[in-house]
C-alpha positions in Angstrom: 71.0 72.8 97.2 70.7 76.3 98.3 73.2 78.9 96.7 76.4 79.8 98.6 76.2 83.2 100.2 78.4 84.7 97.8 76.3 83.4 94.9 72.9 84.7 96.3 74.3 88.2 97.6 77.3 89.1 95.9 76.8 88.2 92.5 75.8 91.5 91.2 71.8 90.9 91.4 70.3 94.1 90.1 67.6 94.1 92.5 70.0 94.6 95.4 71.4 97.7 94.2 70.9 99.7 97.6 71.7 99.2 101.0 68.1 99.2 102.2 67.1 96.5 99.8 70.2 94.4 100.8 69.0 94.9 104.0 65.8 93.6 103.5 66.9 90.7 101.6 69.3 89.4 104.7 66.0 89.8 107.0 64.5 87.3 104.4 67.4 85.0 103.9 69.1 84.8 107.2 66.9 86.7 109.6 68.3 84.7 112.4 71.9 84.9 112.0 73.9 87.5 114.2 74.2 90.7 112.4 76.0 93.0 114.9 77.2 92.7 118.5 78.1 95.4 120.8 80.2 94.9 124.3 78.5 96.7 126.9 79.5 96.7 130.7 81.7 93.9 129.9 78.8 91.7 128.2 78.2 91.1 124.6 74.8 92.1 123.4 73.7 90.6 119.9 71.4 91.6 117.3 70.0 89.3 114.4 69.6 90.6 110.8 65.9 90.5 111.4 66.3 92.5 114.8 68.8 95.1 113.1 66.1 95.4 110.3 63.3 96.0 112.8 65.4 98.7 114.7 66.5 100.4 111.4 62.9 100.5 110.3 61.9 102.2 113.4 64.6 104.6 113.5 63.8 105.7 109.7 60.1 106.1 110.4 61.1 108.2 113.6 63.3 110.6 111.6 60.5 110.9 109.0 58.1 111.8 111.5 60.8 114.5 112.6 60.8 115.9 108.9 63.7 113.9 107.5 63.0 113.7 103.7 64.8 112.3 100.6 68.1 114.0 99.9 68.5 115.0 103.4 71.8 114.6 105.1 72.4 112.9 108.4 75.6 113.5 110.5 77.0 110.6 112.4 79.3 111.2 115.2 80.7 108.9 117.8 82.6 105.7 118.3 81.7 102.3 116.5 78.2 101.6 118.0 75.5 99.3 116.3 72.8 102.2 116.7 75.0 104.5 115.0 75.7 102.2 112.0 71.7 101.5 112.2 71.4 105.5 111.8 73.3 105.2 108.4 71.0 102.5 107.0 67.9 104.7 108.1 69.0 107.6 106.5 69.6 105.5 103.3 66.1 103.9 103.7 64.5 107.2 103.3 66.7 108.2 100.4 68.8 110.4 102.8 73.0 110.8 102.8 74.5 109.9 106.0 77.8 112.1 106.6 79.9 110.4 109.2 82.3 112.7 111.1 85.5 112.0 113.2 84.6 111.5 116.9 87.8 113.2 117.8 87.2 116.3 115.8 86.9 119.4 117.7 83.7 121.8 117.4 85.4 123.9 115.0 86.3 121.2 112.6 82.8 119.6 112.6 81.4 122.9 112.0 82.9 123.2 108.7 81.6 119.7 107.7 78.1 120.2 108.8 78.1 123.7 107.3 79.6 122.7 103.9 77.4 119.5 103.7 74.1 121.3 104.9 73.3 118.9 107.7 70.2 119.4 109.3 69.7 116.1 111.3 72.4 114.4 113.4 72.8 111.4 115.3 75.4 111.5 118.5 76.9 108.9 120.6 77.0 110.4 124.0 77.2 113.8 125.9 80.7 114.7 124.6 79.5 114.8 120.9 76.3 116.2 121.7 78.1 119.1 123.6 80.0 119.9 120.3 77.1 120.0 118.5 75.4 122.3 120.9 78.2 124.4 120.7 78.3 124.6 117.1 74.4 125.5 117.1 75.0 128.5 119.1 76.6 130.2 116.1 74.6 128.0 113.2 71.3 126.9 113.8 71.1 124.7 110.7 71.0 121.6 113.0 67.3 121.1 113.4 67.1 117.8 115.2 69.9 115.7 117.3 69.4 112.1 118.7 71.8 110.5 120.9 72.5 107.1 121.5 74.0 106.9 125.2 71.6 108.7 127.9 74.3 109.0 130.5 74.9 112.6 131.6 71.9 113.7 129.6 69.3 114.0 132.4 68.8 117.8 132.5 69.5 118.5 128.9 66.1 120.0 127.9 66.2 121.1 124.4 62.8 120.6 122.0 65.4 119.6 119.2 67.1 117.3 121.3 66.0 113.4 122.2 67.1 110.0 122.5 67.4 107.3 119.6 64.8 105.3 121.7 62.4 108.1 121.9 62.6 108.6 118.1 62.1 104.6 117.5 59.0 104.8 119.9 57.5 107.4 117.7 58.7 105.8 114.2 56.6 102.6 115.5 53.6 104.7 115.9 54.3 106.4 112.3 54.7 103.0 110.8 51.4 101.9 112.1 49.7 104.9 110.7 51.6 104.8 107.5 52.0 101.0 106.7 53.2 101.2 103.3 55.9 104.1 103.8 58.7 102.3 104.8 58.7 99.6 101.7 57.7 102.3 99.3 60.7 104.4 100.4 63.0 101.7 100.1 61.7 100.6 96.6 62.2 104.1 95.2 65.9 103.9 95.7 68.4 103.1 92.9 71.8 102.1 92.3 72.5 105.6 91.0 71.3 107.2 94.3 73.8 108.9 96.7 74.8 106.5 99.4 77.0 108.4 101.4 79.3 111.6 101.9 82.8 111.0 103.1 85.4 113.7 103.9 89.1 113.6 103.0 91.5 114.0 105.9 92.4 117.4 104.6 96.2 117.4 104.5 96.6 120.5 102.6 93.5 122.5 103.5 89.9 122.1 104.4 88.5 118.4 103.9 86.5 118.0 100.7 83.3 115.9 100.8 83.5 112.5 98.5 80.1 112.0 97.0 79.7 108.1 96.3 77.0 106.3 95.0 75.3 102.9 95.9 76.7 101.4 92.8 80.0 102.9 93.8 80.0 101.4 97.3 78.1 98.1 96.5 80.0 96.9 93.2 83.3 97.6 95.0 82.4 95.7 98.0 81.2 93.1 96.1 83.9 92.6 93.8 86.4 92.7 97.0 84.2 89.8 98.5 84.4 87.7 95.1 88.0 88.2 94.9 88.8 87.2 98.5 86.2 84.2 98.5 84.4 86.1 101.7 81.2 84.6 103.1 78.6 85.2 105.4 80.7 83.5 108.2 83.1 86.1 108.6 83.4 88.0 111.7 85.0 91.5 111.7 85.8 94.0 114.6 84.5 97.8 113.8 87.2 99.9 115.5 88.3 102.2 113.1 86.8 105.7 112.5 83.2 105.4 110.9 84.1 108.6 108.9 87.0 106.8 107.3 86.3 105.1 104.1 87.8 101.9 105.0 85.4 101.3 108.0 82.5 102.2 105.6 83.9 99.4 103.2 84.6 96.5 105.6 82.6 97.3 108.6 79.4 98.2 106.7 79.4 97.8 103.0 80.7 94.5 103.0 78.6 93.2 105.6 75.5 94.3 104.0 76.7 92.4 100.6 77.9 89.2 102.1 75.7 89.2 105.5 78.6 88.7 108.0 78.9 89.9 111.4 80.1 93.1 112.7 81.3 93.5 116.3 81.6 96.8 118.0 84.2 96.9 121.0 83.2 98.2 124.5 85.8 101.2 123.9 89.2 102.3 122.5 90.8 100.9 125.7 89.3 97.7 125.3 90.0 97.0 121.6 92.7 94.5 122.1 90.7 92.5 124.7 87.6 92.4 122.6 89.6 91.2 119.6 90.9 88.4 121.5 87.4 87.4 122.5 86.0 87.6 119.2 88.8 86.1 117.2 87.8 87.9 113.9 88.4 86.2 110.6 88.7 89.3 108.7 90.6 92.1 109.7 91.7 95.5 108.6 94.1 98.0 110.2 96.5 100.7 108.8 100.0 100.3 109.4 100.1 102.5 112.8 98.0 99.6 114.6 100.3 96.6 113.2 103.4 98.8 114.4 101.9 99.4 117.8 101.0 95.7 118.3 104.8 94.9 117.5 105.8 97.4 119.8 103.8 96.0 122.7 105.3 92.4 121.6 108.8 93.9 122.0 108.1 95.3 125.1 106.7 92.2 126.6 109.7 90.4 125.5 112.1 93.1 127.1 110.4 91.8 130.4 110.5 88.2 129.9 112.7 85.8 131.3 116.1 85.1 129.4 115.0 81.5 128.6 111.6 82.9 126.9 113.6 85.6 125.3 116.0 83.1 123.7 113.4 80.8 122.6 111.5 83.9 121.0 114.3 85.0 119.2 115.4 81.5 118.0 111.9 80.7 116.8 111.2 84.2 115.3 114.3 84.0 113.1 113.6 80.5 111.8 110.0 82.1 110.9 111.6 84.9 109.2 113.5 82.2 106.9 110.7 79.9 106.1 107.3 81.2 107.8 106.1 83.4 104.6 107.0 80.6 102.4 104.8 78.0 104.3 102.0 80.4 104.2 102.3 80.8 100.6 102.2 77.3 100.0 105.8 76.9 98.8 107.9 74.0 98.9 110.0 73.7 102.3 112.4 71.2 103.6 110.6 68.6 106.2 113.0 69.3 108.9 112.3 73.1 108.7 108.5 72.6 108.7 109.0 70.6 111.7 110.8 73.1 113.8 108.4 75.5 112.3 105.3 73.4 113.8 107.2 73.3 117.1 107.6 77.2 117.0 104.0 77.4 116.1 103.1 75.4 119.5 105.8 77.4 121.7 105.4 80.8 120.1 103.8 81.5 117.1 100.4 80.2 118.1 100.2 81.8 121.6 101.3 85.3 119.8 98.7 85.2 117.4 96.3 84.3 120.4 97.5 87.4 122.4 97.2 89.6 119.5 93.7 88.5 119.0 94.7 87.3 115.3 94.3 83.5 115.8 91.3 82.9 113.5 92.4 85.3 110.8 91.8 84.1 107.4 92.4 87.5 105.7 93.9 90.7 106.9 94.5 93.8 105.0 96.7 97.1 105.5 96.5 100.2 103.7 96.4 103.9 104.1 100.1 104.4 104.4 103.1 102.1 103.4 103.8 99.8 105.9 107.6 98.7 106.6 108.8 95.5 104.9 110.0 94.1 108.3 106.4 94.8 110.1 104.9 93.2 107.2 107.3 89.9 106.8 107.1 89.7 110.9 103.3 89.1 110.9 103.3 86.9 107.7 105.8 84.8 109.2 103.6 84.1 112.1 101.2 82.4 109.6 98.8 85.5 109.4 97.7 86.2 105.9 98.3 90.0 105.9 98.4 91.3 102.4 98.6 95.2 101.3 96.0 97.1 99.3 95.9 100.3 97.8 93.3 102.7 97.4 91.7 106.2 98.4 88.3 107.7 99.3 87.8 108.7 95.8 87.9 104.9 94.8 86.0 103.3 97.7 89.3 101.9 98.8 90.3 99.3 96.2 92.3 100.0 93.3 95.1 97.4 94.0 95.3 94.2 96.1 98.0 91.7 96.5 96.5 88.0 95.3 97.2 85.0 97.3 100.8 83.5 96.6 101.9 86.8 95.2 102.4 88.9 98.3 105.6 91.1 98.2 106.5 93.5 100.8 107.3 96.2 98.4 104.3 96.4 96.4 100.7 97.2 96.7 99.6 94.1 94.1 97.8 94.1 90.8 94.3 95.9 90.1 91.2 95.0 91.7 88.2 93.4 89.8 86.9 95.8 87.0 89.9 98.2 88.0 92.1 99.8 85.3 95.6 101.4 86.4 97.8 103.3 84.3 101.2 105.6 84.8 101.2 108.9 83.1 104.3 110.5 81.6 105.0 112.2 84.9 105.0 108.9 86.9 101.4 109.6 88.6 99.1 106.6 89.2 96.0 106.9 87.4 92.9 104.4 87.7 89.3 104.2 86.4 86.8 101.7 88.2 83.0 101.2 89.2 83.9 102.9 92.5 85.2 106.1 91.1 83.4 108.8 93.1 80.6 110.7 91.8 82.0 114.1 92.6 83.4 116.5 95.5 80.2 118.4 97.1 79.8 121.6 96.0 83.3 121.6 94.3 83.0 121.2 90.6 86.4 122.5 89.9 88.1 120.3 92.4 86.2 117.3 90.6 87.0 118.4 87.3 90.7 118.5 88.1 90.8 115.1 89.7 88.7 113.0 87.4 88.8 113.3 83.6 85.8 113.2 81.5 86.2 109.5 80.6 86.4 108.7 84.3 90.4 108.5 85.1 91.1 109.4 88.2 94.5 111.2 89.4 95.8 109.7 92.7 98.5 112.0 93.6 101.0 109.2 93.9 104.0 108.5 91.8 104.4 105.0 91.0 105.4 102.3 88.6 104.8 98.7 87.4 107.4 96.2 88.5 108.6 93.4 85.9 105.9 91.3 88.0 103.1 93.1 87.1 102.5 94.5 90.6 102.1 98.3 91.2 104.9 99.9 93.3 104.2 103.2 95.2 107.1 105.4 95.5 105.5 108.5 97.6 103.2 111.3 97.0 103.6 112.7 93.6 104.4 116.2 95.2 106.1 115.0 97.9 109.0 113.2 95.7 111.7 115.6 95.2 115.6 116.2 94.8 118.4 117.0 96.9 120.5 119.8 95.5 123.0 117.3 94.0 120.2 115.8 91.9 119.4 112.5 94.2 115.8 111.4 94.5 114.3 112.5 97.8 111.4 110.3 98.9 110.3 111.5 102.6 107.7 109.0 103.2 109.9 105.9 102.4 112.5 107.1 104.8 109.9 107.8 107.3 108.6 104.4 106.9 112.0 102.9 107.4 112.2 104.6 110.7 109.0 103.8 111.9 109.7 100.0 111.9 111.5 100.9 114.9 109.4 100.4 118.1 111.1 103.3 119.9 109.7 105.7 117.3 106.4 106.7 116.6 106.5 109.5 114.1 108.8 110.9 111.7 109.0 113.9 109.2 111.7 114.4 106.7 112.9 117.4 104.9 115.3 117.5 101.9 113.7 118.6 98.8 115.8 121.3 97.1 118.3 121.0 100.0 121.9 119.8 100.4 120.9 116.8 102.6 118.1 114.9 104.4 117.1 115.8 107.8 114.4 114.7 110.2 112.2 115.2 113.2 111.5 112.2 115.2 108.7 111.7 117.8 109.8 108.8 120.2 107.0 106.4 121.4 106.5 107.3 125.0 105.3 103.9 126.1 108.3 102.1 124.5 110.8 104.6 125.5 109.4 104.9 128.8 109.7 101.2 129.4 113.0 101.1 128.0 113.9 104.0 130.4 112.5 102.6 133.5 114.4 99.1 133.1 117.6 101.1 133.1 116.7 103.2 136.2 116.6 106.6 134.1 114.3 109.0 135.7 112.1 111.4 133.8 109.2 113.6 134.4 107.6 113.4 131.2 107.6 113.3 127.2 109.6 116.6 127.0 112.2 115.4 129.6 112.4 112.1 128.2 113.0 113.2 124.8 115.7 115.5 125.5 118.1 112.9 127.6 121.3 112.0 126.1 120.7 108.1 126.8 117.5 108.3 124.5 119.5 110.3 121.7 121.8 107.4 122.0 119.2 105.0 121.3 117.6 106.6 118.5 121.0 107.3 117.0 121.5 103.6 116.5 118.0 103.3 114.6 118.8 106.4 112.4 122.3 104.7 111.7 120.9 101.3 110.6 118.2 103.2 108.3 121.3 105.1 106.8 123.2 101.7 106.3 120.2 100.4 104.6 119.7 103.5 102.2 123.4 103.2 101.1 122.3 99.8 99.4 119.7 101.5 97.4 121.3 102.7 93.8 118.6 105.5 93.7 118.5 106.8 97.3 122.1 106.1 98.6 122.9 109.7 98.8 119.5 110.7 100.4 120.9 109.3 104.0 119.8 111.4 106.9 122.7 113.8 108.0 121.2 115.7 110.9 118.3 114.9 113.3 116.4 115.9 116.2 114.0 114.6 118.7 110.7 116.8 118.7 110.0 118.2 122.3 106.4 117.2 122.0 104.2 114.6 120.2 102.6 115.7 117.0 98.8 116.1 117.5 95.7 116.4 115.2 94.4 119.1 117.6 97.4 121.1 117.0 96.9 120.8 113.3 100.0 119.0 112.7 98.3 115.7 112.0 95.1 114.8 110.1 92.2 113.0 111.9 93.5 109.8 110.2 97.2 110.5 111.6 98.7 111.5 108.3 101.5 114.2 108.6 100.8 117.8 107.5 104.3 118.2 106.2 104.2 121.8 105.1 102.3 122.7 108.1 104.8 121.5 110.4 107.6 122.8 108.4 106.2 126.2 108.8 105.1 125.6 112.6 108.8 124.6 113.4 110.8 126.7 111.0 113.5 127.8 113.6 114.2 123.9 114.1 114.2 123.2 110.3 116.7 126.2 109.8 118.9 124.7 112.7 119.0 121.6 111.0 120.4 122.9 108.0 123.4 124.7 110.0 126.0 123.5 112.3 124.3 124.5 115.8 124.0 121.7 118.3 120.8 123.0 119.8 118.0 125.3 119.0 115.7 127.0 121.7 111.6 126.7 120.7 108.5 127.9 122.1 105.3 126.2 120.8 101.5 126.9 121.5 99.7 123.9 122.4 95.9 123.3 122.8 95.0 121.0 125.8 92.2 118.5 126.0 89.6 120.9 128.0 90.1 123.6 125.2 92.8 125.7 127.0 96.3 126.6 125.1 99.6 127.0 126.6 103.1 127.4 125.7 105.8 124.6 125.6 109.5 125.8 125.7 112.4 123.6 125.2 116.0 123.3 124.2 116.1 121.0 121.3 119.3 119.1 120.8 120.4 118.0 117.3 122.7 115.4 116.3 124.7 114.3 113.2 124.0 110.6 111.8 126.5 108.2 110.6 127.1 108.4 106.8 127.6 105.2 104.6 129.4 105.2 101.2 126.3 104.5 98.9 126.7 101.8 96.2 127.4 102.8 92.6 124.2 103.3 90.4 123.5 100.3 88.1 124.7 101.7 84.5 
């Protein structure tokens, strides 16, 4: 009997300690199995493991012909595309180091990473990304060669250092013929201790840092995750999150190379939901924002549905909230409730899972930010096995993960395989694991301040172990503060409670060393716009809609509900929101207000909107603000608005337990 995929590929075989070695093994073991798909012009194109290996070999040899050497860096810039993933593997085959960048980064942001990482070679998806590289190259000519994937718009780009990936592969095949042993010898030189990739942090408090990860860091962590969850080469995943993000590198690249499952690349960002439904992934990862957006779409559709459909939806969802998660976890439920759930599955849950593209899901993860308990329970009640995991770039994602049957909305699970976790005297979470990063690139001081000599890493998160042995994360350690009366102030906790509501897209909470909590709110333009249109409420755009009294009334109800919930928490009851405003513009990464992974830059926002913060801590009902913004075409302009400020309803907090 042949061994199972997990036994043969994820067992920890020391011979398969690099990505190129794993690649060649897949070509031998499952060469005819589909490794990658890409939707192009509405049609799914597929590559087997043998074809992927041949493409990577040609590209690696093509890079070698251009002068790429062991230790060189290769920038990867663009959306999720098979040839970009192949570019990462090609660099690794030569002993090089891929450095993926966020595709929505502006040229200035890219320039910092390219300069810091000392990148001389780059692979870009299309004309847009090539133009950014050319702009950077005008001031910094360290980029010696640029290869592009999509030739559209590139006809008249005549530069000696610029060519297509296909041209490089053609040259690579010729190089391979004249150097027949080069590729295999290059692959054999690699070892688990070699650097596999450099991933840059989001840079919430300054310039991003290059996190250096070895083959052992990435592959052992990927393998342990596969073993813990029982994944096989039969899985289907959809690669749609930024390639520069550690989560995509683990789930769409590393675990695919270890287990041998299939990775599917959507046509573009606008077609992800359609492509998700067509593929029907079995293994899925999304940050909380994606799940929130999905839920928002569901609620918008239900607002437009007939009264009968609305009644059916709310009836069966109420039933699912009572018994759905118990059924999913295999717990005892009365026969009558099971029958009602089965009927609900036929009429509501099943069709809804199909619309979301999650009908075949065996395992779904969420991480990156805390997910609202109500959102979490919503998906699990539908029968979707969504679990929280806790990690960071420096750990190659996995620190803690929720075991099957022990999934709680307020915890992030137990330590992953081979991971140790402890809490220091200040309440900060520390961990040690095979995934602990090698170093921060060219930053020994930052490395030493984050990682101890015996391998423990400071996460910067405040947390504790609950009685059930699961880790609970309260907030970023540096963000947890106190109101002037001594009440704990946990901004992310409050923000995430508000973001459960489909009308609210983003929240920034203030309160540390203040008399009370106050917040900025970004409304969700699509959800609130749909709500306004059904009420014949005219508006000209985001600024106009955000300032209307009816919208403030809508948001007031959300804020008041959160305050009522906070009042029941013995630790946070006095941190209820007292004053709030709806910001006149959407927070934007291009304006420096969010990172490229959409994390709030709290201190930057507080400084940028200081007049509004001051107004929240006064009794004025309105504040004038002028803000400089950056448009998509690179121009700058000024937005001016009179922002209204409202008081929220306060509830009597319950007494602290003695």
